[in-house]
C-alpha positions as CSV (number, residue, x, y, z in Angstrom):
1,X,237.0,-72.4,-2.6
2,X,237.5,-69.8,-0.3
3,X,234.3,-70.0,1.2
4,X,230.1,-71.0,0.2
5,X,230.0,-67.6,-1.7
6,X,232.5,-69.1,-4.1
7,X,231.0,-72.4,-4.4
8,X,227.8,-71.6,-4.9
9,X,228.8,-69.3,-7.7
10,X,230.8,-72.3,-9.4
11,X,226.9,-74.2,-9.3
12,X,225.5,-71.7,-10.0
13,X,227.3,-70.8,-13.5
14,X,228.0,-74.3,-14.3
15,X,223.3,-74.7,-13.4
16,X,222.6,-71.9,-15.4
17,X,225.4,-72.9,-18.2
18,X,223.7,-76.7,-18.1
19,X,220.1,-76.0,-18.3
20,X,219.5,-76.6,-14.3
21,X,222.5,-79.4,-14.5
22,X,225.3,-79.8,-12.3
23,X,228.1,-81.9,-11.0
24,X,228.7,-83.1,-8.0
25,X,226.8,-84.0,-4.8
26,X,224.0,-82.4,-6.5
27,X,224.6,-84.7,-9.8
28,X,221.3,-85.8,-11.1
29,X,218.9,-84.1,-8.1
30,X,216.5,-81.9,-8.6
31,X,218.8,-78.6,-8.4
32,X,216.6,-75.0,-8.2
33,X,217.7,-71.4,-7.7
34,X,216.5,-69.2,-5.1
35,X,216.3,-65.6,-6.1
36,X,215.3,-63.5,-2.6
37,X,216.0,-59.9,-1.8
38,X,218.3,-59.6,1.8
39,X,216.5,-59.0,5.1
40,X,218.3,-56.8,6.3
41,X,220.8,-55.6,3.7
42,X,217.8,-55.4,1.4
43,X,220.0,-56.6,-1.6
44,X,219.4,-60.2,-4.2
45,X,220.9,-63.5,-3.2
46,X,220.8,-66.5,-4.6
47,X,221.0,-69.4,-3.6
48,X,221.1,-73.4,-5.0
49,X,218.6,-75.6,-3.7
50,X,217.3,-78.8,-3.5
51,X,214.3,-79.0,-4.4
52,X,211.1,-81.8,-4.0
53,X,207.5,-81.6,-5.2
54,X,204.3,-81.6,-3.1
55,X,200.9,-81.2,-4.2
56,X,202.8,-78.9,-7.4
57,X,204.4,-76.6,-5.6
58,X,208.4,-76.6,-5.3
59,X,210.2,-77.3,-1.8
60,X,212.9,-75.9,-0.4
61,X,214.1,-78.0,3.5
62,X,215.7,-75.0,5.5
63,X,218.7,-78.0,7.0
64,X,221.8,-75.4,6.4
65,X,223.2,-78.8,5.9
66,X,222.2,-80.0,10.0
67,X,223.3,-76.6,11.0
68,X,221.7,-75.2,14.5
69,X,220.3,-72.1,12.9
70,X,218.5,-71.5,9.5
71,X,220.1,-70.2,6.7
72,X,220.2,-66.9,6.0
73,X,217.9,-67.7,3.0
74,X,215.4,-68.5,5.3
75,X,214.9,-65.5,6.7
76,X,215.4,-63.5,3.9
77,X,212.1,-65.2,2.6
78,X,210.3,-64.2,5.5
79,X,211.0,-60.7,4.8
80,X,210.6,-60.8,1.2
81,X,208.4,-64.1,0.5
82,X,207.8,-62.8,-3.1
83,X,210.8,-64.5,-4.6
84,X,211.7,-66.0,-8.5
85,X,212.9,-69.2,-9.2
86,X,214.9,-71.4,-12.1
87,X,214.6,-74.6,-12.5
88,X,216.0,-76.5,-15.3
89,X,216.0,-72.8,-18.1
90,X,212.7,-71.8,-16.2
91,X,212.1,-68.7,-14.4
92,X,209.7,-67.4,-12.7
93,X,208.1,-65.1,-9.8
94,X,206.9,-67.7,-6.6
95,X,205.7,-67.2,-3.8
96,X,207.2,-68.5,0.0
97,X,205.6,-69.6,2.8
98,X,206.5,-71.8,5.6
99,X,205.2,-74.9,6.5
100,X,202.8,-75.2,9.4
101,X,203.3,-78.0,11.3
102,X,201.3,-80.7,10.6
103,X,201.9,-79.9,6.9
104,X,205.8,-79.8,7.4
105,X,205.5,-82.8,9.7
106,X,203.8,-84.6,6.5
107,X,206.1,-82.9,3.7
108,X,209.3,-83.4,5.7
109,X,208.7,-87.3,6.5
110,X,208.3,-87.5,2.7
111,X,211.1,-85.4,1.6
112,X,213.4,-87.3,4.0
113,X,211.8,-90.6,2.6
114,X,213.2,-90.1,-1.4
115,X,216.6,-87.9,0.7
116,X,217.7,-89.5,4.5
117,X,220.4,-87.1,4.7
118,X,217.5,-84.1,6.0
119,X,216.2,-87.2,8.2
120,X,219.3,-87.5,9.7
121,X,220.1,-83.6,9.7
122,X,216.5,-83.8,11.7
123,X,217.3,-86.9,14.0
124,X,220.6,-84.8,15.0
125,X,219.2,-81.3,15.9
126,X,217.4,-79.7,18.1
127,X,215.3,-77.3,15.9
128,X,212.9,-78.3,13.8
129,X,214.1,-77.7,10.3
130,X,211.7,-75.7,8.6
131,X,209.7,-76.4,5.0
132,X,209.2,-74.0,2.7
133,X,206.5,-74.2,0.1
134,X,207.6,-72.0,-3.1
135,X,204.2,-71.5,-4.6
136,X,204.7,-70.4,-8.8
137,X,202.5,-67.1,-9.1
138,X,202.9,-66.1,-12.6
139,X,204.9,-67.9,-15.6
140,X,207.9,-66.5,-16.8
141,X,209.9,-63.7,-16.0
């Protein structure tokens, strides 16, 4: 793989070919494809992300593998919070919101218990890693 885009493309292809299942580091995990519109480019973007559930909503973590900056997709949802998700074989619209601090801390603690790597990312990072809540807005696309 030359770069992250090539890696993402391979994960997306495998996800779609196998009804949402992938191998490698995400094998057995809960993965979704987040469709956003670029904050600056206004071009469509797709990112494979690990997700969690909270009160019936999908939750994603803007960890960028522990990097000191937020991922591009995070800036995209701030600019364009209406997104599309692929979860398994479903394809539907959702609305993205960034959890406020108290809710963020509650959800992040739960996520870190399920996936300790996220807790490590936060422990080693000066920024507060955002938690994004994805609320389904309609059925299939």
